[in-house]
VOTIKE-508940 format. One record per residue (C-alpha): x, y, z; residue number from 1. Coordinates in Angstrom, 1 decimal. Layout:
<nutors>
@X:X | Y:Y | Z:Z | i:NUM
...
</nutors>
This chain:
<nutors>
@X:66.8 | Y:87.5 | Z:78.5 | i:1
@X:67.6 | Y:89.5 | Z:75.6 | i:2
@X:64.9 | Y:92.3 | Z:77.3 | i:3
@X:66.9 | Y:91.5 | Z:80.5 | i:4
@X:70.6 | Y:92.3 | Z:78.7 | i:5
@X:69.1 | Y:95.5 | Z:77.0 | i:6
@X:68.1 | Y:96.7 | Z:80.5 | i:7
@X:71.7 | Y:96.4 | Z:82.3 | i:8
@X:73.2 | Y:98.0 | Z:78.8 | i:9
@X:70.9 | Y:101.0 | Z:79.2 | i:10
@X:71.7 | Y:100.5 | Z:83.4 | i:11
@X:75.2 | Y:101.2 | Z:82.1 | i:12
@X:74.5 | Y:103.7 | Z:80.0 | i:13
@X:72.4 | Y:106.0 | Z:82.2 | i:14
@X:75.2 | Y:105.5 | Z:84.6 | i:15
@X:77.9 | Y:106.6 | Z:82.2 | i:16
@X:76.3 | Y:109.7 | Z:81.0 | i:17
@X:75.6 | Y:111.0 | Z:85.1 | i:18
@X:78.9 | Y:110.5 | Z:85.6 | i:19
@X:79.7 | Y:112.5 | Z:82.4 | i:20
@X:77.3 | Y:115.2 | Z:82.8 | i:21
@X:78.4 | Y:116.0 | Z:86.4 | i:22
@X:82.3 | Y:115.7 | Z:85.8 | i:23
@X:81.6 | Y:118.4 | Z:82.8 | i:24
@X:80.1 | Y:120.7 | Z:85.3 | i:25
@X:83.2 | Y:120.0 | Z:88.0 | i:26
@X:79.9 | Y:118.8 | Z:90.1 | i:27
@X:80.8 | Y:116.8 | Z:93.4 | i:28
@X:79.2 | Y:113.7 | Z:93.8 | i:29
@X:78.6 | Y:114.7 | Z:97.1 | i:30
@X:76.7 | Y:118.0 | Z:96.0 | i:31
@X:74.8 | Y:115.9 | Z:93.2 | i:32
@X:73.8 | Y:113.7 | Z:95.7 | i:33
@X:72.4 | Y:116.5 | Z:98.0 | i:34
@X:70.3 | Y:117.4 | Z:95.1 | i:35
@X:68.7 | Y:114.5 | Z:94.2 | i:36
@X:68.4 | Y:113.1 | Z:98.5 | i:37
@X:69.9 | Y:110.2 | Z:97.9 | i:38
@X:73.5 | Y:109.3 | Z:99.6 | i:39
@X:76.7 | Y:109.2 | Z:97.6 | i:40
@X:77.3 | Y:105.7 | Z:97.9 | i:41
@X:74.0 | Y:105.3 | Z:96.2 | i:42
@X:74.7 | Y:108.0 | Z:93.6 | i:43
@X:78.3 | Y:106.0 | Z:93.0 | i:44
@X:76.7 | Y:103.1 | Z:92.9 | i:45
@X:73.8 | Y:104.3 | Z:90.0 | i:46
@X:76.9 | Y:105.8 | Z:88.3 | i:47
@X:78.8 | Y:102.4 | Z:87.5 | i:48
@X:75.2 | Y:100.7 | Z:86.4 | i:49
@X:74.5 | Y:98.6 | Z:88.8 | i:50
@X:71.8 | Y:100.7 | Z:90.5 | i:51
@X:68.8 | Y:102.5 | Z:88.8 | i:52
@X:67.3 | Y:106.1 | Z:89.4 | i:53
@X:63.4 | Y:106.4 | Z:89.6 | i:54
@X:61.1 | Y:108.0 | Z:87.8 | i:55
@X:61.3 | Y:111.6 | Z:89.5 | i:56
@X:64.9 | Y:111.2 | Z:90.4 | i:57
@X:65.6 | Y:111.3 | Z:86.9 | i:58
@X:63.0 | Y:114.4 | Z:86.3 | i:59
@X:65.4 | Y:116.2 | Z:88.5 | i:60
@X:68.6 | Y:115.3 | Z:86.8 | i:61
@X:67.4 | Y:116.6 | Z:83.6 | i:62
@X:66.1 | Y:120.0 | Z:85.5 | i:63
@X:69.6 | Y:120.1 | Z:87.0 | i:64
@X:71.4 | Y:119.7 | Z:83.9 | i:65
@X:68.9 | Y:121.0 | Z:81.9 | i:66
@X:68.9 | Y:118.5 | Z:79.9 | i:67
@X:66.1 | Y:116.0 | Z:77.6 | i:68
@X:65.3 | Y:113.0 | Z:78.1 | i:69
@X:66.8 | Y:112.0 | Z:74.9 | i:70
@X:70.1 | Y:112.6 | Z:76.8 | i:71
@X:70.3 | Y:109.3 | Z:77.9 | i:72
@X:68.7 | Y:107.4 | Z:75.3 | i:73
@X:71.2 | Y:105.3 | Z:73.6 | i:74
@X:71.5 | Y:106.9 | Z:70.6 | i:75
@X:74.6 | Y:109.4 | Z:70.1 | i:76
@X:73.6 | Y:112.9 | Z:70.3 | i:77
@X:75.9 | Y:116.2 | Z:69.1 | i:78
@X:76.1 | Y:118.3 | Z:71.2 | i:79
@X:78.2 | Y:120.9 | Z:69.2 | i:80
@X:75.6 | Y:120.8 | Z:66.3 | i:81
@X:72.8 | Y:121.6 | Z:69.1 | i:82
@X:74.5 | Y:124.5 | Z:70.5 | i:83
@X:75.2 | Y:126.0 | Z:67.2 | i:84
@X:71.6 | Y:126.1 | Z:66.2 | i:85
@X:70.3 | Y:127.6 | Z:69.8 | i:86
@X:73.0 | Y:130.5 | Z:69.0 | i:87
@X:72.0 | Y:130.9 | Z:65.6 | i:88
@X:68.6 | Y:131.1 | Z:66.1 | i:89
@X:68.9 | Y:133.2 | Z:68.9 | i:90
@X:71.1 | Y:136.4 | Z:67.3 | i:91
@X:74.3 | Y:135.0 | Z:66.0 | i:92
@X:73.2 | Y:134.9 | Z:62.4 | i:93
@X:77.1 | Y:134.3 | Z:61.5 | i:94
@X:76.6 | Y:131.1 | Z:62.4 | i:95
@X:75.5 | Y:127.7 | Z:59.8 | i:96
@X:72.7 | Y:125.7 | Z:61.1 | i:97
@X:72.7 | Y:121.8 | Z:60.0 | i:98
@X:69.7 | Y:120.8 | Z:59.3 | i:99
@X:69.6 | Y:117.3 | Z:60.3 | i:100
@X:70.0 | Y:118.7 | Z:64.0 | i:101
@X:66.6 | Y:118.3 | Z:65.7 | i:102
@X:65.2 | Y:121.5 | Z:68.3 | i:103
@X:65.9 | Y:121.7 | Z:71.8 | i:104
@X:65.3 | Y:123.3 | Z:74.6 | i:105
@X:68.5 | Y:125.3 | Z:74.3 | i:106
@X:66.4 | Y:127.3 | Z:71.4 | i:107
@X:63.7 | Y:128.9 | Z:73.6 | i:108
@X:66.1 | Y:129.5 | Z:76.6 | i:109
@X:68.6 | Y:132.3 | Z:75.7 | i:110
@X:69.8 | Y:132.1 | Z:79.6 | i:111
@X:70.7 | Y:127.7 | Z:79.0 | i:112
@X:71.9 | Y:128.4 | Z:76.0 | i:113
@X:74.7 | Y:130.9 | Z:77.1 | i:114
@X:75.4 | Y:128.8 | Z:80.4 | i:115
@X:75.4 | Y:125.3 | Z:78.3 | i:116
@X:78.1 | Y:126.8 | Z:76.0 | i:117
@X:80.0 | Y:128.3 | Z:78.4 | i:118
@X:80.4 | Y:125.7 | Z:80.6 | i:119
@X:81.0 | Y:123.1 | Z:77.3 | i:120
@X:84.1 | Y:125.4 | Z:76.2 | i:121
@X:85.5 | Y:124.3 | Z:73.8 | i:122
@X:84.2 | Y:125.6 | Z:70.8 | i:123
@X:85.8 | Y:129.5 | Z:70.4 | i:124
@X:83.2 | Y:130.2 | Z:67.5 | i:125
@X:80.4 | Y:129.5 | Z:69.8 | i:126
@X:82.0 | Y:131.1 | Z:72.7 | i:127
@X:82.3 | Y:134.4 | Z:70.7 | i:128
@X:78.8 | Y:134.2 | Z:69.7 | i:129
@X:77.3 | Y:134.8 | Z:72.9 | i:130
@X:78.3 | Y:138.6 | Z:72.2 | i:131
@X:75.5 | Y:139.2 | Z:69.4 | i:132
@X:73.4 | Y:137.2 | Z:71.0 | i:133
@X:73.7 | Y:138.7 | Z:74.5 | i:134
@X:73.5 | Y:142.2 | Z:72.1 | i:135
@X:69.7 | Y:141.2 | Z:71.0 | i:136
@X:68.7 | Y:139.0 | Z:74.2 | i:137
@X:70.8 | Y:140.5 | Z:77.4 | i:138
@X:66.9 | Y:141.8 | Z:78.5 | i:139
@X:66.2 | Y:137.5 | Z:78.6 | i:140
@X:68.9 | Y:137.1 | Z:80.7 | i:141
@X:68.5 | Y:136.8 | Z:84.5 | i:142
@X:72.5 | Y:137.5 | Z:85.0 | i:143
@X:72.1 | Y:137.1 | Z:88.8 | i:144
@X:70.7 | Y:133.4 | Z:88.5 | i:145
@X:73.2 | Y:132.9 | Z:85.7 | i:146
@X:76.1 | Y:133.8 | Z:88.2 | i:147
@X:74.9 | Y:131.9 | Z:90.9 | i:148
@X:74.5 | Y:128.9 | Z:88.6 | i:149
@X:78.0 | Y:129.2 | Z:88.0 | i:150
@X:79.2 | Y:129.8 | Z:91.8 | i:151
@X:77.7 | Y:126.4 | Z:92.3 | i:152
@X:80.0 | Y:124.7 | Z:89.9 | i:153
@X:82.9 | Y:126.8 | Z:90.8 | i:154
@X:83.2 | Y:128.7 | Z:87.0 | i:155
@X:82.3 | Y:132.1 | Z:88.1 | i:156
@X:85.6 | Y:133.7 | Z:86.7 | i:157
@X:84.7 | Y:132.3 | Z:83.3 | i:158
@X:81.3 | Y:133.7 | Z:83.2 | i:159
@X:82.7 | Y:137.2 | Z:84.3 | i:160
@X:85.3 | Y:137.0 | Z:81.6 | i:161
@X:83.0 | Y:136.3 | Z:78.9 | i:162
@X:80.2 | Y:139.3 | Z:80.0 | i:163
@X:83.3 | Y:141.5 | Z:80.3 | i:164
@X:84.4 | Y:140.9 | Z:76.8 | i:165
@X:81.1 | Y:141.3 | Z:75.2 | i:166
@X:80.6 | Y:144.4 | Z:77.1 | i:167
@X:83.9 | Y:145.9 | Z:75.5 | i:168
@X:83.0 | Y:144.6 | Z:72.1 | i:169
@X:80.1 | Y:146.6 | Z:72.4 | i:170
@X:81.2 | Y:149.5 | Z:73.3 | i:171
@X:83.4 | Y:149.8 | Z:70.7 | i:172
@X:80.6 | Y:148.9 | Z:68.4 | i:173
@X:78.7 | Y:151.0 | Z:69.5 | i:174
@X:81.2 | Y:154.5 | Z:69.4 | i:175
@X:81.3 | Y:153.9 | Z:65.2 | i:176
@X:77.6 | Y:153.9 | Z:64.7 | i:177
@X:75.1 | Y:156.8 | Z:65.2 | i:178
@X:73.1 | Y:157.2 | Z:68.7 | i:179
@X:70.3 | Y:156.4 | Z:67.5 | i:180
@X:71.7 | Y:152.8 | Z:65.7 | i:181
@X:74.0 | Y:152.7 | Z:68.5 | i:182
@X:71.1 | Y:152.6 | Z:71.4 | i:183
@X:70.7 | Y:148.7 | Z:71.6 | i:184
@X:73.9 | Y:148.1 | Z:71.9 | i:185
@X:74.6 | Y:150.7 | Z:74.7 | i:186
@X:71.7 | Y:149.2 | Z:76.1 | i:187
@X:73.2 | Y:146.0 | Z:76.7 | i:188
@X:76.3 | Y:147.3 | Z:77.3 | i:189
@X:75.4 | Y:149.7 | Z:80.3 | i:190
@X:73.3 | Y:146.0 | Z:81.5 | i:191
@X:76.4 | Y:144.1 | Z:81.4 | i:192
@X:78.8 | Y:146.8 | Z:82.7 | i:193
@X:75.9 | Y:147.5 | Z:85.8 | i:194
@X:75.9 | Y:144.2 | Z:86.9 | i:195
@X:79.9 | Y:143.1 | Z:86.6 | i:196
@X:80.6 | Y:146.5 | Z:88.5 | i:197
@X:79.8 | Y:144.3 | Z:91.9 | i:198
@X:81.6 | Y:141.1 | Z:91.3 | i:199
@X:84.7 | Y:140.3 | Z:91.4 | i:200
@X:86.9 | Y:137.7 | Z:90.4 | i:201
@X:87.4 | Y:134.8 | Z:92.4 | i:202
@X:91.1 | Y:134.8 | Z:93.2 | i:203
@X:91.4 | Y:132.6 | Z:96.6 | i:204
@X:94.5 | Y:134.5 | Z:97.7 | i:205
@X:96.6 | Y:133.3 | Z:94.3 | i:206
@X:96.3 | Y:136.5 | Z:92.6 | i:207
@X:99.3 | Y:137.4 | Z:93.6 | i:208
@X:101.1 | Y:134.6 | Z:92.3 | i:209
@X:99.8 | Y:134.7 | Z:89.2 | i:210
@X:100.9 | Y:138.2 | Z:88.7 | i:211
@X:104.3 | Y:137.0 | Z:89.1 | i:212
@X:104.3 | Y:134.6 | Z:86.0 | i:213
@X:105.2 | Y:136.7 | Z:83.1 | i:214
@X:107.9 | Y:137.2 | Z:80.8 | i:215
@X:111.0 | Y:135.3 | Z:82.6 | i:216
@X:109.1 | Y:134.2 | Z:85.4 | i:217
@X:107.3 | Y:131.1 | Z:83.5 | i:218
@X:109.4 | Y:128.6 | Z:85.0 | i:219
@X:110.1 | Y:130.1 | Z:88.0 | i:220
@X:109.5 | Y:128.7 | Z:91.4 | i:221
@X:105.7 | Y:127.8 | Z:92.2 | i:222
@X:104.8 | Y:128.3 | Z:88.8 | i:223
@X:103.2 | Y:125.3 | Z:88.1 | i:224
@X:101.2 | Y:125.4 | Z:91.3 | i:225
@X:99.3 | Y:129.1 | Z:90.4 | i:226
@X:98.9 | Y:128.5 | Z:87.1 | i:227
@X:96.7 | Y:125.9 | Z:87.9 | i:228
@X:94.1 | Y:128.1 | Z:89.3 | i:229
@X:94.1 | Y:129.1 | Z:86.1 | i:230
@X:90.8 | Y:128.2 | Z:84.1 | i:231
@X:92.0 | Y:126.6 | Z:80.6 | i:232
@X:89.6 | Y:127.1 | Z:78.1 | i:233
@X:89.7 | Y:124.5 | Z:74.8 | i:234
@X:88.8 | Y:121.5 | Z:73.8 | i:235
@X:92.0 | Y:119.6 | Z:74.2 | i:236
@X:94.3 | Y:119.0 | Z:77.4 | i:237
@X:97.6 | Y:122.2 | Z:77.4 | i:238
@X:100.6 | Y:121.3 | Z:78.6 | i:239
@X:102.2 | Y:123.3 | Z:81.4 | i:240
@X:104.5 | Y:125.2 | Z:79.0 | i:241
@X:100.9 | Y:126.5 | Z:76.8 | i:242
@X:99.5 | Y:126.9 | Z:79.2 | i:243
@X:102.4 | Y:129.7 | Z:80.8 | i:244
@X:102.9 | Y:130.8 | Z:77.3 | i:245
@X:99.4 | Y:131.7 | Z:77.0 | i:246
@X:98.8 | Y:133.8 | Z:80.1 | i:247
@X:102.4 | Y:135.4 | Z:79.6 | i:248
@X:100.3 | Y:136.6 | Z:76.2 | i:249
@X:97.1 | Y:136.9 | Z:77.8 | i:250
@X:95.3 | Y:140.5 | Z:77.9 | i:251
@X:94.0 | Y:142.4 | Z:81.0 | i:252
@X:90.9 | Y:140.9 | Z:80.5 | i:253
@X:91.8 | Y:137.3 | Z:80.4 | i:254
@X:94.4 | Y:138.1 | Z:83.6 | i:255
@X:91.9 | Y:140.1 | Z:85.7 | i:256
@X:89.7 | Y:137.0 | Z:85.3 | i:257
@X:92.2 | Y:134.0 | Z:85.4 | i:258
@X:91.1 | Y:132.9 | Z:82.0 | i:259
@X:93.7 | Y:131.1 | Z:79.6 | i:260
@X:92.2 | Y:131.0 | Z:76.1 | i:261
@X:93.3 | Y:132.0 | Z:72.5 | i:262
@X:90.2 | Y:134.3 | Z:72.4 | i:263
@X:91.1 | Y:138.1 | Z:72.5 | i:264
@X:88.6 | Y:140.9 | Z:72.6 | i:265
@X:88.9 | Y:141.6 | Z:68.9 | i:266
@X:87.2 | Y:137.7 | Z:68.8 | i:267
@X:84.5 | Y:139.2 | Z:70.3 | i:268
@X:84.3 | Y:142.3 | Z:68.5 | i:269
@X:84.8 | Y:140.5 | Z:65.3 | i:270
@X:82.0 | Y:138.0 | Z:66.2 | i:271
@X:79.3 | Y:141.0 | Z:67.0 | i:272
@X:80.1 | Y:142.1 | Z:64.1 | i:273
@X:79.3 | Y:139.3 | Z:61.9 | i:274
@X:76.4 | Y:138.2 | Z:64.2 | i:275
@X:74.3 | Y:142.0 | Z:64.0 | i:276
@X:75.3 | Y:142.0 | Z:60.4 | i:277
@X:75.5 | Y:146.4 | Z:60.9 | i:278
@X:77.6 | Y:147.5 | Z:57.6 | i:279
@X:78.1 | Y:150.8 | Z:59.4 | i:280
@X:80.1 | Y:148.9 | Z:62.3 | i:281
@X:83.9 | Y:149.6 | Z:61.6 | i:282
@X:87.5 | Y:148.1 | Z:63.5 | i:283
@X:88.0 | Y:150.1 | Z:66.2 | i:284
@X:91.7 | Y:150.4 | Z:64.7 | i:285
@X:90.1 | Y:152.2 | Z:61.8 | i:286
@X:90.8 | Y:155.9 | Z:60.9 | i:287
@X:87.8 | Y:157.7 | Z:60.0 | i:288
</nutors>
């Protein structure tokens, strides 16, 4: 009887975790069902804890979401601490590591770390930490593959926004270094700019409506519908008023990619300086 109860609880836990992962990636049931080779009805059954995955299906789920088997254990994990550990080990020297957090697959794969941190989108300090990580590891990231994954989630604007901010920060930092010291930063900047040169924001016809959302227009006709297309980063739900105020104050990069965030280019620049610990780098607004 105890074993049956435990199995039922585990089945419910796995179903809830599967639904949580899918929803967090903005993935539909139909899309995930196709990836697993099952019907949408059966996937719904599993997510409710009324069905179970086969071993092969569970392995496919782990691959799709870049998770480890422990993710479906009843014991709780701390993804945010895992993100921080991975970023710190991959070049963001300004981030501290919790020694109690065990290594995960994130630590071995820079591309996975960047993807998961941006998809999570809740921790500003970790989002900006991708700047020093890319400065050191841009050649280890397949940007085309990364873009394709974000296209699957409908979040390519978020990736474009992050990459352009990092490229701008790299350029600002490199301009204050000698040619020799700036070379690694210039190489990373060039790689990002070349990639972004042939990518355009996903607008779906709403860009002109968003351009009208500015000072004095934030409460005009249709503004809520226009703002609904924006990608709002942060851990807490934002009111329409907060979103509109952030959008009105957004910098050109954020407005180009339709991303609402408190983060600005200077935040990526500061993270790059702190993460690389290059004393020669000065604030781009400093006088020489």
